[in-house]
Rosetta silent file (secondary structure, phi, psi, omega in degrees, C-alpha in Angstrom):
SEQUENCE: XXXXXXXXXXXXXXXXXXXXXXXXXXXXXXXXXXXXXXXXXXXXXXXXXXXXXXXXXXXXXXXXXXXXXXXXXXXXXXXXXXXXXXXXXXXXXXXXXXXXXXXXXXXXXXXXXXXXXXXXXXXXXXXXXXXXXXXXXXXXXXXXXXXXXXXXXXXXXXXXXXXXXXXXXXXXXXXXXXXXXXXXXXXXXXXXXXXXXXXXXXXXXXXXXXXXXXXXXXXXXXXXXXXXXXXXXXXXXXXXXXXXXXX
SCORE:     score description
SCORE:     0.000 S_00000001
   1 L     0.000   -2.821 -179.299   70.855   91.044  174.229 S_00000001
   2 L   -99.810  166.392 -178.363   72.990   93.623  172.479 S_00000001
   3 L   -59.596  -45.358 -178.191   72.773   94.594  168.750 S_00000001
   4 L  -128.184   83.474  177.363   76.149   92.986  167.777 S_00000001
   5 L   -73.177  148.364  176.115   76.894   90.244  170.308 S_00000001
   6 L   -61.411  -37.135  173.975   80.431   88.659  170.349 S_00000001
   7 L  -132.739  107.177 -176.724   78.697   85.226  170.119 S_00000001
   8 L   -83.691  102.382 -177.460   75.227   85.268  168.644 S_00000001
   9 H   -66.596  -17.969  178.345   73.572   82.231  170.099 S_00000001
  10 H   -66.052  -22.669 -179.794   70.642   82.600  167.672 S_00000001
  11 H   -61.901  -28.613 -173.021   72.937   81.296  164.958 S_00000001
  12 H   -75.198  -11.177  177.779   72.823   77.792  166.631 S_00000001
  13 H   -73.874  -13.265 -179.991   69.068   77.549  165.858 S_00000001
  14 L   -88.986  115.841  179.358   70.060   76.941  162.194 S_00000001
  15 H   -56.491  -36.317 -178.679   70.789   73.234  161.897 S_00000001
  16 H   -64.620  -30.958  178.678   73.220   73.592  159.034 S_00000001
  17 H   -75.464  -55.777 -172.085   75.361   75.906  161.238 S_00000001
  18 H   -68.064  -44.792 -178.266   75.300   73.952  164.526 S_00000001
  19 H   -68.818  -38.245  176.504   75.603   70.520  163.001 S_00000001
  20 H   -73.018  -24.633  167.206   78.485   71.345  160.749 S_00000001
  21 H   -64.500  -41.369 -176.632   80.215   72.955  163.768 S_00000001
  22 H   -63.559  -47.397  179.636   79.641   69.840  165.733 S_00000001
  23 H   -59.685  -39.371 -178.015   81.279   67.770  162.894 S_00000001
  24 H   -68.744  -37.905 -178.588   84.193   70.166  162.688 S_00000001
  25 H   -66.573  -36.529  176.461   84.717   69.915  166.504 S_00000001
  26 H   -66.419  -39.439 -179.589   84.843   66.126  166.395 S_00000001
  27 H   -69.942  -36.565  178.176   87.540   66.117  163.589 S_00000001
  28 H   -70.947  -35.287  173.423   89.579   68.746  165.470 S_00000001
  29 H   -59.594  -48.228 -174.899   89.388   66.624  168.666 S_00000001
  30 H   -63.649  -50.327 -171.645   90.434   63.609  166.683 S_00000001
  31 H   -76.681  -34.007 -176.302   93.392   64.967  164.826 S_00000001
  32 H   -73.795  -29.987 -176.649   94.943   66.965  167.666 S_00000001
  33 H   -73.157  -32.357 -178.937   94.782   64.128  170.264 S_00000001
  34 H   -77.356  -48.206 -176.313   96.481   61.710  167.651 S_00000001
  35 H   -64.527  -21.389  170.069   99.147   64.136  166.414 S_00000001
  36 H   -59.684  -47.133 -164.978  100.158   64.719  170.078 S_00000001
  37 H   -92.941  -26.769 -176.420  100.958   60.988  170.610 S_00000001
  38 H   -56.308  -39.427 -177.554  102.354   59.837  167.224 S_00000001
  39 H   -58.185  -30.178 -177.353  105.890   61.205  167.661 S_00000001
  40 H   -70.817  -33.330  172.330  106.190   58.900  170.686 S_00000001
  41 H   -67.432  -39.213  179.643  105.467   55.899  168.619 S_00000001
  42 H   -67.176  -42.557 -177.561  107.930   56.874  165.969 S_00000001
  43 H   -81.461  -45.544 -171.820  110.682   57.670  168.537 S_00000001
  44 H   -92.394  -22.439  179.375  110.098   55.109  171.377 S_00000001
  45 H   -96.812  -51.933  179.274  108.645   52.243  169.349 S_00000001
  46 L   -81.645  -20.890  173.781  110.312   52.436  165.987 S_00000001
  47 L    77.438   33.508 -178.841  113.459   54.032  167.455 S_00000001
  48 L   -83.456  151.512  175.678  113.701   56.776  164.741 S_00000001
  49 L   -68.666  159.620 -175.333  115.923   59.852  165.174 S_00000001
  50 H   -64.533  -32.190  177.033  114.140   63.110  165.862 S_00000001
  51 H   -61.469  -48.664  176.669  114.881   64.424  162.317 S_00000001
  52 H   -59.200  -40.565  176.911  112.993   61.429  160.824 S_00000001
  53 H   -61.398  -37.929  176.583  110.184   61.929  163.283 S_00000001
  54 H   -71.824  -32.146  179.492  109.772   65.440  162.265 S_00000001
  55 H   -72.329  -39.428 -178.894  109.784   64.627  158.545 S_00000001
  56 H   -70.526  -32.856  174.948  107.215   61.894  158.928 S_00000001
  57 L   -68.440  -14.503 -176.408  104.975   64.203  160.990 S_00000001
  58 H   -89.778   -1.409  179.294  105.007   66.631  158.104 S_00000001
  59 H   -58.565  -46.662 -178.538  103.203   64.160  155.911 S_00000001
  60 H   -66.767  -50.129  178.244   99.822   65.466  156.929 S_00000001
  61 H   -64.836  -33.850  172.527  100.338   69.181  156.652 S_00000001
  62 H   -57.671  -54.339  177.608  102.185   68.803  153.348 S_00000001
  63 H   -59.076  -40.626  171.874   99.505   66.695  151.837 S_00000001
  64 H   -58.778  -37.430 -179.934   96.904   69.132  153.078 S_00000001
  65 H   -60.096  -37.405 -175.527   98.643   72.047  151.477 S_00000001
  66 H   -80.218  -34.548 -174.029   98.494   70.384  148.146 S_00000001
  67 H   -88.327  -37.249 -171.204   95.010   68.881  148.345 S_00000001
  68 H   -59.701  -41.963  178.940   93.015   71.523  150.088 S_00000001
  69 H   -65.440  -31.104  174.195   92.762   73.982  147.194 S_00000001
  70 H   -60.133  -43.685  177.851   91.544   71.047  145.090 S_00000001
  71 H   -59.140  -35.349  174.800   88.887   70.279  147.539 S_00000001
  72 H   -62.011  -44.246  178.217   87.595   73.837  147.286 S_00000001
  73 H   -66.099  -39.706 -178.830   87.259   73.448  143.555 S_00000001
  74 H   -66.506  -35.449 -178.394   85.463   70.115  143.884 S_00000001
  75 H   -72.143  -33.394  171.803   83.040   71.504  146.379 S_00000001
  76 H   -63.452  -31.190 -175.405   82.199   74.383  144.039 S_00000001
  77 H   -93.640  -36.973 -172.448   81.434   71.850  141.263 S_00000001
  78 H  -111.852   -2.650  179.471   79.714   68.990  143.183 S_00000001
  79 L    98.710  142.523 -174.128   78.472   70.765  146.295 S_00000001
  80 H   -58.724  -40.846 -168.263   79.934   71.126  149.866 S_00000001
  81 H   -65.374  -49.312 -178.399   78.003   68.194  151.341 S_00000001
  82 H   -58.362  -43.429  178.876   79.241   65.525  148.942 S_00000001
  83 H   -65.703  -46.413  179.538   82.880   66.575  149.285 S_00000001
  84 H   -65.176  -35.637  179.193   82.861   66.902  153.095 S_00000001
  85 H   -69.159  -39.782  174.126   81.253   63.484  153.492 S_00000001
  86 H   -62.690  -36.440  177.092   83.885   61.964  151.207 S_00000001
  87 H   -65.814  -39.515 -176.533   86.553   63.665  153.431 S_00000001
  88 H   -76.446  -25.237  170.345   85.176   62.167  156.562 S_00000001
  89 H   -61.728  -48.487  175.054   85.128   58.734  154.899 S_00000001
  90 H   -51.733  -50.541 -178.292   88.870   59.121  154.175 S_00000001
  91 H   -55.075  -49.235 -177.796   89.462   60.224  157.730 S_00000001
  92 H   -62.009  -47.626  176.628   87.594   57.246  159.172 S_00000001
  93 H   -54.509  -43.804 -176.627   89.409   54.755  156.848 S_00000001
  94 H   -59.267  -50.296 -179.793   92.708   56.431  157.910 S_00000001
  95 H   -65.579  -35.593  173.948   92.205   55.970  161.583 S_00000001
  96 H   -66.479  -36.460  172.171   91.003   52.402  161.258 S_00000001
  97 H   -59.201  -41.241 -179.562   94.166   51.831  159.247 S_00000001
  98 H   -70.055  -15.213  170.564   96.280   53.408  161.929 S_00000001
  99 L   -69.899   -7.635  174.380   94.937   50.937  164.342 S_00000001
 100 L   -96.930    7.838  177.203   96.987   48.383  162.595 S_00000001
 101 L   -59.697  146.844 -172.727  100.319   49.946  163.408 S_00000001
 102 L  -124.586  158.948  178.712  102.796   47.419  164.689 S_00000001
 103 L   -59.523  -40.067  179.466  105.808   47.303  167.013 S_00000001
 104 L   -95.456   28.277 -178.728  107.943   46.164  164.020 S_00000001
 105 L   -68.277  175.397  176.283  106.437   48.690  161.512 S_00000001
 106 L  -126.809  170.076 -176.600  108.334   50.759  159.135 S_00000001
 107 H   -66.054  -34.988  176.417  108.433   54.360  158.143 S_00000001
 108 H   -65.915  -35.156  177.005  106.759   53.823  154.827 S_00000001
 109 H   -64.875  -42.217  179.058  103.956   51.889  156.523 S_00000001
 110 H   -61.833  -48.325 -177.028  103.418   54.759  158.841 S_00000001
 111 H   -63.573  -42.803  179.299  103.275   57.325  156.045 S_00000001
 112 H   -65.757  -38.500  175.355  100.831   55.292  154.009 S_00000001
 113 H   -70.859  -25.579  174.568   98.526   54.781  156.913 S_00000001
 114 H   -77.437  -24.877 -174.194   98.603   58.468  157.699 S_00000001
 115 H   -55.250  -47.862 -179.582   97.982   59.460  154.086 S_00000001
 116 H   -62.001  -26.623  175.410   94.177   58.852  154.048 S_00000001
 117 H   -66.824  -50.785  177.520   93.852   61.010  157.201 S_00000001
 118 H   -58.471  -40.291  179.555   95.693   63.845  155.469 S_00000001
 119 H   -71.284  -37.335  174.613   93.580   63.517  152.350 S_00000001
 120 H   -55.992  -47.832 -178.002   90.498   63.348  154.440 S_00000001
 121 H   -67.695  -44.975  174.655   91.205   66.405  156.503 S_00000001
 122 H   -61.405  -30.658  175.341   92.135   68.399  153.314 S_00000001
 123 H   -79.031  -30.317 -176.858   88.970   67.305  151.645 S_00000001
 124 H   -85.142  -35.137 -166.752   86.726   67.950  154.555 S_00000001
 125 H   -65.073  -53.703 -173.614   87.905   71.324  155.872 S_00000001
 126 H   -61.746  -51.378 -177.388   87.167   73.691  152.958 S_00000001
 127 H   -64.396  -37.760 -176.766   83.669   72.520  152.062 S_00000001
 128 H   -68.052  -39.658  176.337   82.584   72.199  155.710 S_00000001
 129 H   -68.122  -30.737  175.818   83.828   75.796  156.456 S_00000001
 130 H   -65.307  -38.406  179.838   81.960   76.935  153.330 S_00000001
 131 H   -70.576  -35.737 -177.410   78.802   75.335  154.546 S_00000001
 132 H   -70.400  -44.647 -178.576   79.080   76.899  157.973 S_00000001
 133 H   -69.314  -23.977 -175.889   79.744   80.453  156.560 S_00000001
 134 H   -85.531   -5.830 -177.015   77.083   80.056  153.992 S_00000001
 135 L   -93.308    0.047 -173.216   74.392   79.167  156.611 S_00000001
 136 L  -116.903  152.760  170.291   74.544   82.520  158.399 S_00000001
 137 L   -56.914  152.961 -178.117   73.219   86.077  157.376 S_00000001
 138 H   -58.636  -36.061 -179.617   75.686   88.224  155.697 S_00000001
 139 H   -71.524   -8.975 -175.499   75.812   90.649  158.673 S_00000001
 140 H  -110.093   13.263 -178.811   76.820   87.682  160.986 S_00000001
 141 H   -62.047  -39.810  178.362   79.797   86.459  158.886 S_00000001
 142 H   -62.948  -44.055  178.801   82.394   87.854  161.304 S_00000001
 143 H   -62.806  -39.206  178.114   80.635   86.189  164.249 S_00000001
 144 H   -65.830  -40.619  177.808   80.435   82.947  162.391 S_00000001
 145 H   -63.343  -45.000  178.633   84.148   83.129  161.430 S_00000001
 146 H   -61.222  -39.957  178.700   85.011   83.846  165.038 S_00000001
 147 H   -61.828  -44.129 -178.610   82.889   80.963  166.223 S_00000001
 148 H   -63.813  -39.753  176.449   84.533   78.554  163.894 S_00000001
 149 H   -61.155  -46.581  177.040   88.035   79.677  165.110 S_00000001
 150 H   -55.225  -44.444 -176.076   86.800   79.146  168.704 S_00000001
 151 H   -66.001  -40.283  177.809   85.521   75.664  167.899 S_00000001
 152 H   -55.673  -51.619 -179.284   88.826   74.794  166.294 S_00000001
 153 H   -64.170  -43.946  174.409   90.792   75.778  169.367 S_00000001
 154 H   -54.342  -46.169  178.147   88.387   74.196  171.648 S_00000001
 155 H   -66.883  -37.402 -179.397   88.448   70.895  169.802 S_00000001
 156 H   -67.126  -43.103  178.514   92.256   70.857  169.758 S_00000001
 157 H   -64.763  -37.381  174.800   92.482   71.554  173.551 S_00000001
 158 H   -66.455  -40.207  177.243   89.931   69.055  174.281 S_00000001
 159 H   -63.792  -38.110 -177.801   91.461   66.384  172.125 S_00000001
 160 H   -71.897  -44.959  179.760   94.892   66.834  173.629 S_00000001
 161 H   -67.691  -50.409 -174.773   93.523   66.672  177.235 S_00000001
 162 H   -72.842  -50.964  177.638   90.944   63.943  176.881 S_00000001
 163 H   -63.531  -37.304  174.745   92.723   61.706  174.512 S_00000001
 164 H   -65.152  -36.439  177.311   96.018   62.194  176.196 S_00000001
 165 H   -67.088  -39.081  179.701   94.426   61.152  179.529 S_00000001
 166 H   -65.590  -44.080  179.324   92.800   58.086  177.825 S_00000001
 167 H   -59.082  -43.119  178.128   96.171   57.006  176.313 S_00000001
 168 H   -58.044  -45.451 -177.036   97.777   57.302  179.765 S_00000001
 169 H   -63.286  -43.913 -175.227   95.045   55.226  181.343 S_00000001
 170 H   -66.307  -48.505  179.525   95.288   52.547  178.603 S_00000001
 171 H   -57.493  -42.953  176.383   99.077   52.448  178.840 S_00000001
 172 H   -65.631  -33.787 -179.603   99.046   51.908  182.563 S_00000001
 173 H   -65.573  -41.736 -173.636   96.394   49.137  182.058 S_00000001
 174 H   -80.667  -29.317  175.755   98.528   47.260  179.536 S_00000001
 175 H   -75.788  -18.147  179.881  101.715   47.799  181.538 S_00000001
 176 L    82.068    1.774  178.125   99.970   46.468  184.620 S_00000001
 177 L  -165.888  161.287  171.350  101.090   49.447  186.757 S_00000001
 178 L   -52.606  132.132 -177.867  101.640   53.255  186.454 S_00000001
 179 L  -144.836  147.577  170.315  104.661   53.629  184.131 S_00000001
 180 L   -69.167  132.785 -173.181  106.687   56.347  182.674 S_00000001
 181 H   -56.896  -44.818 -174.606  106.084   56.648  178.920 S_00000001
 182 H   -75.061  -17.998  174.876  109.817   56.463  178.053 S_00000001
 183 H   -96.006   -4.672  179.408  110.250   53.463  180.268 S_00000001
 184 L   -67.283  148.537  175.161  107.186   51.610  178.904 S_00000001
 185 L   -64.850  136.945  179.248  107.362   48.488  176.888 S_00000001
 186 H   -58.980  -27.516  176.437  106.824   49.196  173.204 S_00000001
 187 H   -66.564  -42.822 -174.916  104.074   46.478  173.031 S_00000001
 188 H   -68.446  -35.352 -176.887  102.079   48.357  175.771 S_00000001
 189 H   -68.983  -42.913  177.881  102.557   51.633  173.885 S_00000001
 190 H   -65.933  -43.415  176.121  101.246   50.183  170.638 S_00000001
 191 H   -61.087  -43.897 -179.620   98.258   48.479  172.395 S_00000001
 192 H   -60.726  -42.803 -176.822   97.336   51.714  174.032 S_00000001
 193 H   -69.303  -33.149  174.809   97.552   53.636  170.784 S_00000001
 194 H   -57.796  -43.677 -177.183   95.207   50.877  169.092 S_00000001
 195 H   -69.151  -35.251  178.932   92.604   51.697  171.672 S_00000001
 196 H   -61.802  -49.272 -178.092   93.209   55.402  171.048 S_00000001
 197 H   -67.354  -32.904  178.997   92.646   55.020  167.283 S_00000001
 198 H   -68.436  -39.612  175.278   89.510   53.011  167.716 S_00000001
 199 H   -64.950  -44.302  177.431   87.988   55.765  169.942 S_00000001
 200 H   -60.526  -40.645  177.830   89.008   58.363  167.501 S_00000001
 201 H   -64.377  -33.388  179.336   87.478   56.353  164.603 S_00000001
 202 H   -69.994  -38.834  174.098   84.286   56.197  166.688 S_00000001
 203 H   -58.894  -47.704 -179.666   84.309   60.036  166.988 S_00000001
 204 H   -61.351  -37.996  177.568   84.726   60.361  163.192 S_00000001
 205 H   -61.241  -43.990  177.556   81.856   57.893  162.690 S_00000001
 206 H   -61.981  -40.331 -177.510   79.637   60.083  164.791 S_00000001
 207 H   -70.944  -34.235  175.727   80.704   63.120  162.761 S_00000001
 208 H   -62.843  -42.627 -175.164   79.985   61.111  159.526 S_00000001
 209 H   -68.452  -38.201  179.005   76.534   60.136  160.697 S_00000001
 210 H   -65.509  -40.338  178.860   75.930   63.814  161.748 S_00000001
 211 H   -64.290  -35.991  176.986   77.055   65.018  158.303 S_00000001
 212 H   -67.021  -40.897  173.846   74.756   62.549  156.627 S_00000001
 213 H   -66.064  -36.110  177.604   71.773   63.704  158.745 S_00000001
 214 H   -66.935  -41.026  179.659   72.649   67.315  157.876 S_00000001
 215 H   -63.326  -34.167  178.115   72.725   66.432  154.240 S_00000001
 216 H   -72.666  -39.271  175.810   69.300   64.878  154.531 S_00000001
 217 H   -61.318  -44.497 -175.518   67.924   67.931  156.396 S_00000001
 218 H   -63.537  -47.489  179.656   69.396   70.292  153.670 S_00000001
 219 H   -58.506  -50.445 -176.831   67.633   68.129  150.887 S_00000001
 220 H   -62.486  -40.826 -178.832   64.278   68.051  152.757 S_00000001
 221 H   -68.601  -43.753  179.710   64.436   71.791  153.471 S_00000001
 222 H   -61.932  -35.519  174.574   65.344   72.580  149.886 S_00000001
 223 H   -63.607  -47.771 -175.689   62.449   70.363  148.683 S_00000001
 224 H   -66.403  -31.528  177.001   59.999   72.020  150.960 S_00000001
 225 H   -68.950  -40.588 -177.770   61.204   75.503  149.913 S_00000001
 226 H   -69.744  -38.119  174.706   60.874   74.606  146.269 S_00000001
 227 H   -52.261  -51.007 -179.358   57.337   73.188  146.914 S_00000001
 228 H   -57.806  -40.136 -175.652   56.357   76.455  148.619 S_00000001
 229 H   -69.234  -42.435  177.909   57.741   78.579  145.818 S_00000001
 230 H   -63.746  -40.173  173.687   55.839   76.412  143.236 S_00000001
 231 H   -57.152  -47.228 -179.459   52.678   76.698  145.296 S_00000001
 232 H   -64.407  -43.416  178.248   53.009   80.469  145.599 S_00000001
 233 H   -61.723  -38.050  178.991   53.666   80.698  141.790 S_00000001
 234 H   -66.264  -38.220 -175.123   50.646   78.569  141.150 S_00000001
 235 H   -70.406  -36.494  176.968   48.459   80.795  143.338 S_00000001
 236 H   -67.030  -43.918 -173.509   49.813   83.939  141.561 S_00000001
 237 H   -67.819  -42.654 -179.338   49.219   82.343  138.067 S_00000001
 238 H   -63.541  -38.716 -177.497   45.556   81.321  139.059 S_00000001
 239 H   -68.291  -34.925  176.071   44.843   84.771  140.379 S_00000001
 240 H   -62.151  -43.815 -178.950   46.227   86.263  137.172 S_00000001
 241 H   -68.124  -39.222 -179.957   44.122   83.976  134.984 S_00000001
 242 H   -67.251  -39.546 -179.348   40.972   84.871  136.994 S_00000001
 243 H   -63.836  -44.774  178.647   41.709   88.626  136.668 S_00000001
 244 H   -58.617  -44.957 -178.545   42.158   88.150  132.929 S_00000001
 245 H   -65.062  -38.771 -179.400   38.919   86.184  132.525 S_00000001
 246 H   -63.090  -33.503  178.531   37.075   88.786  134.616 S_00000001
 247 L   -75.235    0.000    0.000   38.192   91.522  132.292 S_00000001
């Protein structure tokens, strides 16, 4: 009700803004919940030292650092929607691939399975953020940026809490009783993680469908706008011709 609200709820009436935020939230939930648990797989299942665990967990941020600037260039050339949808496809493929992690896996196998997720996140983030910021009036860019930051943090907190609880529940199920993670059988840990990856893949699939629906809405909206402008131009042209004939 104030002139410059901290959170302008009217922005959510714009489908391009709200649907892109929803897609971003789902990806943040997915990545944070998984990143929290993967070190346990590397340490407790593969038996790697902590130094190796840290290096392998750096695969995603390092890959994103190199690829993300390229995704911005691609989105400028081909449009934000095409590039962000491509990123979601990579993320979905990556999490489905992660569901194939094994008790007797290797470090290289882990890195290769994580690589599509890193490529997908780097490809998705920049164009999706651009679409969100481009869907609001210029005087509301600060509010939109703050809302995006809030959604990022909210997604991360939700992912850690919900997916962490889900993993614990599935681990106890496969172990047959409540069990301490460090004392759990590696087979039970991997089985619980498989369920986790499938749930996360489902979240990303929902995000992909949402992105495709947003893309369809954008194209329909753009076509309607173009038709309206063409009709308006035709009316002006007709009126001009009639005025000239009358003279």
